[in-house]
C-alpha positions as CSV (number, residue, x, y, z in Angstrom):
1,M,3.7,-21.3,-13.3
2,S,6.4,-24.0,-13.7
3,R,8.8,-21.1,-14.1
4,V,8.2,-20.2,-10.4
5,S,9.3,-23.6,-9.3
6,I,11.6,-24.4,-6.4
7,V,14.7,-23.2,-8.4
8,R,14.1,-19.8,-10.0
9,D,16.0,-16.8,-11.3
10,E,15.2,-13.4,-12.7
11,R,14.9,-14.6,-16.2
12,S,12.4,-17.4,-15.4
13,L,10.3,-15.1,-13.2
14,A,10.2,-12.4,-15.9
15,A,9.1,-15.0,-18.5
16,C,6.4,-16.2,-16.1
17,L,5.0,-12.7,-15.8
18,E,5.1,-12.3,-19.6
19,D,3.1,-15.6,-19.9
20,I,0.6,-14.4,-17.3
21,A,0.2,-11.0,-19.2
22,E,-0.5,-13.0,-22.4
23,G,-3.2,-15.0,-20.6
24,E,-4.7,-11.8,-19.2
25,A,-4.8,-10.2,-22.7
26,A,-6.4,-13.3,-24.2
27,L,-9.0,-13.3,-21.4
28,T,-10.0,-9.7,-22.2
29,V,-11.2,-10.8,-25.7
30,A,-12.6,-14.2,-24.7
31,R,-16.2,-14.8,-25.7
32,V,-18.7,-16.1,-23.0
33,A,-21.4,-18.1,-24.7
34,D,-23.0,-19.7,-21.6
35,P,-22.9,-19.8,-17.8
36,D,-20.2,-22.5,-17.8
37,D,-18.0,-20.3,-20.0
38,L,-18.5,-17.4,-17.6
39,W,-17.6,-19.6,-14.6
40,R,-14.4,-20.8,-16.4
41,A,-13.4,-17.3,-17.4
42,L,-13.9,-16.0,-13.8
43,E,-11.9,-18.9,-12.5
44,L,-9.1,-18.3,-15.0
45,E,-9.0,-14.6,-14.1
46,S,-8.6,-15.6,-10.4
47,L,-5.8,-18.1,-11.2
48,L,-4.0,-15.5,-13.3
49,Q,-4.2,-12.9,-10.5
50,V,-2.9,-15.4,-7.9
51,G,-0.1,-16.4,-10.3
52,R,0.9,-12.8,-10.8
53,L,1.1,-12.2,-7.1
54,V,3.2,-15.3,-6.5
55,A,5.6,-14.5,-9.4
56,M,5.9,-10.9,-8.4
57,A,6.6,-11.8,-4.7
58,A,9.2,-14.4,-5.8
59,R,10.8,-11.8,-8.1
60,L,11.0,-9.2,-5.3
61,R,12.6,-11.6,-2.8
62,C,16.3,-11.4,-3.8
63,E,17.5,-14.3,-1.7
64,S,17.1,-18.1,-1.2
65,R,14.9,-19.2,1.8
66,G,14.1,-22.7,2.8
67,S,13.3,-24.8,-0.2
68,H,12.7,-21.8,-2.5
69,Y,16.1,-21.3,-4.2
70,R,17.0,-18.3,-6.3
71,A,19.9,-19.4,-8.6
72,D,20.9,-15.7,-9.0
73,F,20.7,-15.1,-5.2
74,P,21.9,-18.3,-3.5
75,A,22.4,-17.0,0.0
76,S,19.8,-16.1,2.6
77,D,19.5,-12.6,3.8
78,A,18.2,-11.9,7.3
79,A,16.5,-8.7,6.1
80,W,14.0,-10.9,4.2
81,G,13.2,-13.0,7.3
82,R,9.5,-11.9,7.2
83,S,6.5,-12.5,4.9
84,L,5.7,-10.2,2.0
85,V,2.2,-8.7,2.2
86,A,0.4,-7.7,-1.0
87,R,-1.9,-4.7,-1.0
88,Q,-3.8,-2.9,-3.6
89,V,-4.1,0.9,-3.1
90,E,-5.9,3.1,-5.6
91,G,-5.7,0.3,-8.2
92,Q,-2.0,-0.2,-7.8
93,L,-0.5,-3.4,-6.5
94,G,2.3,-3.2,-4.0
95,F,4.2,-5.3,-1.6
96,A,5.6,-4.7,1.9
97,L,7.4,-6.8,4.5
98,A,5.1,-7.9,7.3
99,A,5.6,-6.2,10.6
100,L,7.4,-8.2,13.3
C-alpha cells in the first residue's frame, strides 16, 4: 500500500493493484492448520479487499485534492469535489460520486 501514498500516479497505483492481486491469489491456496491461521487468513482477506478499494478509488480520481497528490494530474478538478462511493452489484464492484 506504500504505492498509494500521498504522492501517487497511474503507474504506482497499477503496480499496487497487481501486488494486491498476487496477495489474493496466494491467499486462495493458503493452508489453514488451526483457528489462529483461519483468523489471520480472514484478516488478510479483509485487508486486501480494503486495499483494493482504496487503490481503485485513488486510480479513478484523476486529480489532486488536499494532501493527496496525483503527479500525473497535479490540478484539482471541481467535478471531483465529492466523495466516491463503492458498491457491489451482482458481484461486480463499481464506484459513483456521492450525491450532493
